[in-house]
N, C-alpha and C positions, 0 to 999 in steps of 0.2 A: 592218241594219248597226249601228244603235245598240245592239241587244242583243248583237251580236258584240263591239263595242267595249267595252261594259260588262263582258261576261264576261272579255274580255282584261284589262281594268283590274283586275277582281277577282283574276284569276290572278296579275298582277304584285304586287298587294297581299299575296296569300297567299305568294308567293315571297319578298317582302321580309320578311314576318313569320317565314317559315321561316328566313331568314338570321339574323334577330335571335335567334330561339330557338336556332338552331344555334350562334351565338356564345356564348349563355348556357351551353349544354351543354358547349361547348369550354372555357369558363372553369371550369366545375365539374370537368371532367375534368383541366384543368391543375392545379387545386387538389388533386384526388385524386392526380395524378401526383407533385406535390411532396410530399404526405403519404406516398404509397407509397414514395418514395425515402428519406424520413426514418425511417419505422418500422423497416425492416431495420437501419438504422444504430443506432437506439436499442436494438433487440434485441441487436445485436452489442456495444454498450456494456455492456448488462446482462450479457451472456455474458462479457465481459471481466472484470467485477467478480466473477462467479462463478468464473472461472478463476484470478483473483488469490487468492481464498480457497482454492481447491484447491491452488494452488502453495504458499501459505503453510503449509497443513496438511501438504503433502508435505515441505516443508523441516523442519517441526517433527518429523514422523515419522522422517525420515532421521537427524536429530540424536539423537532418543531411541533409535532402533533401533541405531545404531552405538555409542552409549554403553552400550547394553544388551548389546553383544557380538555382535549379529547379523552374519552375513557378507553380502557383497554379493549372493551368489546367493539367500540367504533373503529379503532385502529385495526383490530383483527378482521372485521368485516370488509374493510377496504382492501386490505392486503389479500384476503381470500378471493375477492373478486378479481384481483390481478392474476393470481395463480390459475384461475379458471380460464383466463383469456390468453395467457402466455405460456412459455415453456418452463417457467418457474414452478417447481413442484412443492417446495416446502420453505417455510421461514420460521425461525425460532429467535425470540428476544427474551433475555433474562433480566432479573434484577441484580443488585450487587452481590447476592449470595449464590447466584447461579441457577435460581429457580425460573423456569421458562413459563412466564405468565402471559406471553403473547405468542401464539402459534396457530397453524392451520389445522391441527388434528384435534377434533372435539373430544376424543376419548383419551387423549394423552395427558399425563400429569408427570412431567419430567423435571428432574433436578440434576444439573451437571455436577460432576464430581472430579476431584483431582486424582482419584485412584485409578491406575491402569488396570488393576484386577477387577474392579467393579464395572468399569466402562472402558474396555479396550480401545474403542473408537472415539467416544465422546470426550474422554478425559484430556485429549490433546488441546481442546478449546479452553481449558481452565487457565492456560497461560494468559488469555486475554483479560481475565479478572485480576490476576496477580500483577499485571503490567509488564510481564517479561517480553511481550511482543504486541504489535498492533494488528496483526492479521495471521490467520492460520489457513493454509490451503491443503486439503487432503486429496490424495489420489482416489479415483473411483474404486470402491470396494463393497463387499457385501455388508449390509447393516447388521447390527447386533440383534435386532428384534425380529427380522425375517430374512429371507434369502434374496431380497431385492438388492441390486447393485446401485449405490447412490454415490454422488460426489458432493462433498460439503466444503463450503468456504465460510470463514467467520472473521469478523473484525471487531475491534474494541469499540465500545459505545462512545458517543460524542459528548454527552452531558454528564456521564458518570461511568464508573467501571461496570461494564455489562458485556454479555456475549450477544452479538448480532450475527445470526447465521442464516445462510440460504443453502438450499439443497436442490440438485438436479438429478433426475433419474438417469442412470448411465446408459439407458437404451439408445440415446442419441450418439454416444461414443461407439456402441456396438454397431449402429447403422453405418457410421463412418468406416469402421473396420470392415464391414461387409461390402461397402461400395468400393473401397480403394485397397483392401487388404489382400492377403495371399490367396484366399479361396477364389476370388474373382480372377486374379491373374492366372491361376492354375487352370481354371475352366476355359479361359480364352485361349490359352496355348494348346489345350487338348482338342480344340475344334477342328484342327486341320487333319487329323488322322495320322500325322507323322510321328506323334508321340502318344503312347498308350496311357501313361500315367505319370504323375509328378507327386512326390512325397517330400515334405519338409520336416526336419528334425531340429530340436533345440540342442544346446550344448551338452545336455544329459542323455542324448540319444533318444529322447521321447518324441513320438510323432505329434506334430502340432498342426499340420495341414495336409489334406489329401484330395484326390479328385472328387467332384460332386457325385459321380456314380458310386464311388466307394462309400461316400458318406451316406447316400440314400440307401445303399444296400447293407448298411451296418457293417462295413468292412468286408464285403463280399469279394472285392478285388484285393486280396490280401497280399502282403509282402512275404517273400519266401525267406527261409533261413539264410540261403546263400546271399541274398540281397542285404539282409539286416546285419550280418556278421561284420562286413567291412565298414559300416557306418561309424562306429566308435573309433576305428583306426584312422579314418579320414579326418574326423574332428580333432583327434589327438595330434596327427602329423601335419595337418593342413595341406595335404596333397590329394588330388583327385584319384579316383580308382574306378575301373569298369568291371562288370560281371557279365559273362556270356551265359545265357540260359537257352532253354528250348524255345525257339521262335522269338526270342527277345534279347535285347542288349540293354543293360542297366548301367548308367554312368552316375557316379556319386562324386559331388564336388563340395568342398567346404564353403561355408558362409563366413566371410571374414569381417571383423569389425574395422572401423576406420583407423583405429590405433594399432591394428595388427592382432593376430590371433583369431582362431576359429570360434564362432559363437553358435554354430549349428552346421547342418549339411542339407543339401538338396539331392534327391535321387530322381533321375530322368530315365524312364523305361520306354524304349523305342522298339517297334516290331521289326523282325528280320525276315518276315515272310516275303516281302517284295524282293529282297536280295536273294533269297532262296529260289524265288521264281525265275529271276534273271539267270541264276546259275543253271537251273534245270533246262531252261530254253537253250542256253549255249551248249550244254552237253548234247542235247538232241540234235542240234544243228551240226555239231562236230561229227556225230556218228553218221550223218547222211551226206557229208561232202567229202571230197577227195583231199589227199594230202596237200594239194595246191591251194585249197581254201583255208588252210590252217592260219597262215599269216593274216589273211583278210579277216578271219574270225577274231584273231587277237586284236587287230586294229579297231574292229567294231566294238569289242568289249571295252577297250580303253575309252573310246568316244562316248559309249553309253555311261560309263562310270563318271566321266567328267560332266556329262549332260545332267545326270541325276544329282550330282553334288554341287553344281554351280549355284543353284538358288539358295541352298543351305549356306554356302560361303557368303553370298550376298547378305543373307539375313544375319549371319554372324558378324559381318562387318558393320551392318547397321546397329547391331546390339552394342558393339564397342563404341560407336558414335553416341548412342544414348547414354552410355556411362560417362562420356566426356561432355554431354549436353551439346553435341554438335550435330545431332540428327536433323535432316531436312525431309520434307514430305515427298520429294522426288527421288530419293535414293533407291527405292524398291519398285519404281514404276514398271520396269521390264518384267520383274517377277510377278507383280500384281496382275498383269495381263493374262497370265496363265489361267486356265480353267480347271486345273487339277487341284489336288490337295495342297501342293506347294504354293500355288497362287492364293488359296484361302488362308494358309498360314501367314503369308506375307501381308495380306490385307488386315488380318487380326493383329499381327505384330505392329503394323504401322499405326492402327487406331490406338492400341495400348500405349505406344511410345508417345504419340501426340497428346493423348489424354494426360499422361504422366507429366510431360513438360509443361502443358497448359496449367495443370493443377499446381505445379511448383510456382509458376509465374503469378497465379491467382493468390496463392497463400502469401507470397512476398508482398504483393500489392495490398492485401488485406492487413498484414502486419504493419505496413507503412501508414495506411489510413488510420488504423486504430491508435498508433503511436502519436500521430498528429492530432487526433481528436482529444486524446488525454492531455497533451501539452496545452492545447487551447483551453481545455477545462481548468487545468491547474492555473493558467495565467489569469483567467477570469476570477477564480476563487482568491488568488493572491491580491488582485485589484480590489475586490470587495472587502477583504480583510483589512487592507491598508486604509480604506475609507472609514470603516467602522472604528478603527483604532483611534481616530480623532474625536469620537463622541463618547468613548468609554474610558474609565480610569485604567491605568496599566494593569493593576491587580485583577480587575474584572475582565479586561480583555484577555489576559493570560489564562484566566480560569476557563473562559468560553472557547478560546481558539487554539490554545497551545497544550492542552491535555496535561495541565499541572496536577499536583496532588489533589487539590480541591476541584472535583469534576462537576459539581452541581451547586446551584445557588437556590436554597430553599429558606423560607422564613424560619428563624430559630432565635432562641434567647441566648444572649452572649454579653459578657461584661466588656464594655468599650469605654474609651476616653473620647469625649465629644468636644469639638472646638467650634466656636462661633466668633466671627469678627465682622465689623463694618467700619466705614470711614466716618469720622465725626464731622457733622455739618455738610454732608455731601449734597443734600438738596439745595442749600443756600449757595454752595460752591458752583453747582450746575447752573444756577440762575445768573451768577456773576460772570462766568467764563463762557467763551465761545464754544459751540458744540464740538468743533474739531479739536480744541485743546482738551476739553473734558474727556472726549473719547480716547485721545492719545494717552492722557494721564491714567485713565481707568484701565486701559489695556496693558500699559506698562506695569501698573501696580498688580493686576491679576496675574500677569505672566510671571513676575518675580515671586509672588506668593505660591503659585502652582509649582514652580521649580523647587522652592524650598520644601513644599509638602511632599513632592515625589522623592526628593533627596532623603527625607526622613522616613519614607515608607508609609506615608499616610494615604488614605482613600478619600479623594475629593468627591463629596456627595453632590454639591450643586453650587452655582453662583446665583445670588438673588440681587441683581443690580450691583451695588458696591459691596454687598455682604458675601461672606464665604462660609460654607458649612463643610467641616472636615471631621473624620473620625479615624481612630486607630483601633486595631484588633480584629478586623475582618476585611477581605477574606484571608489575609495573612496576619499573623501575630507573632511577636517575640516574647510574649508574656505580659500579663496585666501591668505589672510595675514598669517593665521596660517600655511598654507602649505609652504609659503616662509620662515618663521622663522624656521620651522622644517628642511628645506633643508639646511639653513646656519649653524644651530646647528650641523646637521649631518656632514657637510663639515669640521667644526672645529674639531669634534671628529675624523674624518678620518685623518686629518693632525696629530693630537696627536697620533693616533694609528700607523700611518706610522713611527713616530719617535720611538715609542716603538718597532716596528718590526725591525727597523734599529739597535737599541741597542741589541735586542735579536740575530739577525744574526751575529753581531760583536762578541758576546759571543760564538757563534758557529764557529767562524773562518772565516766568510765571511766579510772581510773588504771592504765593497762596499758602496759608498754613495747612498742613496735611498730617493728620493724626488718625490712628485707629484705636478702637477699644476691643478687647479680647476677653471672652469668657470660656472657661474650661471646666468640665465636670466628668466624673468617672462613675459608671453604674451599669446596671443591666438594662439592655434595650432589646427590641425585636428587630432583627436585621434580615433582609431578604428582598424578594420581588414583590412590589405592590403596584396595583393599577388594574386596568381592564384587559380583556383578551387582545385588544387591538394595540394597546400602548401600556408598557410597564416600566417602572423605575426601580433600580436597585438602591435602597435607602434604609434609614433607621427610623423607628418610631418608639414612643414611650415617654414616661414621666421624666426620666433623666435627660432626655433631649430638651424638654421644656425648661428644666433647671439650668442647663448650659446656656440656652438662649436668654434667660432672665439674668444670669450672671454677666453676659456680654452687654445687655442693655444698662446694667447698673455700674459697669466699670467706668472709671474716669478716663478721659482722653489720654492715650498713650500708655494705659495701664493694662495689666494682665490679671484678671480676677479669677480665682480658682476656688473650688469647693473643698470642704474638709476631707472628703474621700480622696480627692486628687492629692491634697497636701500630704496625707499620710504615706502616699506612694512615692512622692518625689522629694520629701524633706531631706533625704540623705545627699541629694545632688543639687538642690535648688534653694536659694535664699528666699524666704517668705516672710511676710509681715501680716499678722492677723488684723482684719478689718472688722467693722461693726457688722453684727448679724443683719441679714436682709429679710424683709417681709414682703413677699411678692404674691401676686394673684395666682391662684391655682396650686399653691403650696401651703399646707395647713400650718406648719411650724416655721420658726425662723431658720434661715440658712447660714451656717457658719462660713465665713469667707476669708480668703487670704490673698494678698497681693504678691505675685512672683516678681522679685526684683533683679535676679541674676543667678548665674551659676556659682556654686560654692567652690572656693579655691581649694586645690588639693592640700596646701599647707601654707599658712600665713607667712611662714619664713621663706617660702619658695616663690610664690606668685602674689603680686599686688594687682588688684582689680578694683577700680572705682568707675562708676558710670552715673552721670546725671544728665539732665536735659542739656544738650549742646556740648557735653563734655564726656570723654571716655579715655581712661588711663589703664594700660595693661603693661606690667613689667614682670618678666620671668627672670627671677634672680639667679636661677641655675644656668641660664643661657646668656643673659645680657652682660655686657661690660658695665660694672657698677659706676666707675668713674665717668664713662661716656653717658650713662643714664642720668647721673647728677648734673653733668654739663648741659644736656639737652633740656632737663627740667628747669634749671636756672635760666637758660636762655628763653624758654617759653614764659617764665614768670616775668622777666624783664619786658618782653613784648607786650604782655597783658597790661603791665603797669604803664608802659609808654602810650598805650592806646586810650588811657583814661582822660 
């Protein structure tokens, strides 16, 4: 009886040890379950970044293709050829109203809507049209039109408000989940025979993973009510629990989130047949030996218990090292040499642990590589954008590269104010001066004129030698009247700046008369892109452009000649003098012209402004000291008289 009791005590000790080791394996599996849930999400996030790049490239291609004159059918054929050769499954490109006129589905006629009721999935991309966001990334989900799971990513159009969307079939994510997810981990652990079954539950106690045999048999290896009952309690309390059954031991352990709290549970079912066999053998031995063999039998039982549990202890220790990412390939070398099921379990566990650690290192390296590639691409795009900004007007550059409100440049009719100027006698001047001097003078002049034009919000159309063509009203406008006033104010400042430049050059030894003539007209023009498919210019054409050029040619040196249309817009702010009507080639009737002489003073009692050639007087009576002003004016008069 003592031998039987000792054997039974050893059996209980082995059973308790098995429960402890079962809990350790369950915790390891819980950790694996948590990681297995995170890895597919990380892969999907990386796929999202890749899809964003694909969508951005597609948006750039659509912009370039349409500007190059490709038809929608040609663009569609090229993109369809790409989808046949790559993992890209779908592409959708819309116009400004959300109509998908470029896509890979020949039978589809799709219109994006902002209504979540009409389009529970697609309506999220409407924000790209409204400008609320530049990109939309959706998680993989079942599509509205069928039961296929797809992942979609969309970006805002480059040239105008539009939706540019790419779609990938989610089977690639399902393959990732199958390769690194819970089912594979469960099947690997069950190969040793030390564990009968493993079941994973979510936080709602719903079964989400089971052994392959159970899946293939449609649940033939069913859970018992005794096993299911404690699952909810374990999830709620966060404490493990074991259930003894006939021929089996089930250990239930919580799956804890990184921030604490259970998000599910793992149930490990282990057979107790081996333990029962050991117990029966010990009882038979006890019945056949004498009382003197009782102590020896007890010692042998203890030795056997330790021998059987030692490999499990080693595997449990290795599992803890995997959690700390401190696992090495040689930790289970002694256990791996065994030819029994424990050795098989150790080999499977080692392979799974090394694969897991290697996969984490690979993912870290891949994320680093992709981040570096994106940084290099952004640097290259910034360099190209900086170079292009030197050849485009600021308004046009902002329209093309900074997604401002005007997202496209197409030929259109618009009322503009057109400005022409050229240097009087520039050809004769170029013959008399050295090329270095004339180059420096022209560059100084054009630089100052460009600064003034940009300060007043003008669009510089082109430089033609010493001539400058500028217009107001596109791509940005403050209103027809405000644009006309800004143009005349700019012209007055240009004349003043020209006189300053002339004085500066004289101080530098260039005694050369330097004057410009200016012509300004307001009217409807056609503005947009003109040219060939290989080379295009953003410019204006039309009858009113010709009138402005004729006004400039007819203007006196140092004068600003404007049309009647422009005069009516600026008369409230600009002093004008009517000139003789012009009869020019290409215009059927006479052109009423006016000379802009200066800004109108706010009040004759407040500001005195007089300007003649070589003379400029400005006195603000509200700010200036009148006695000081009189003294300075008298001193100036005396200096003028003494110089006679």
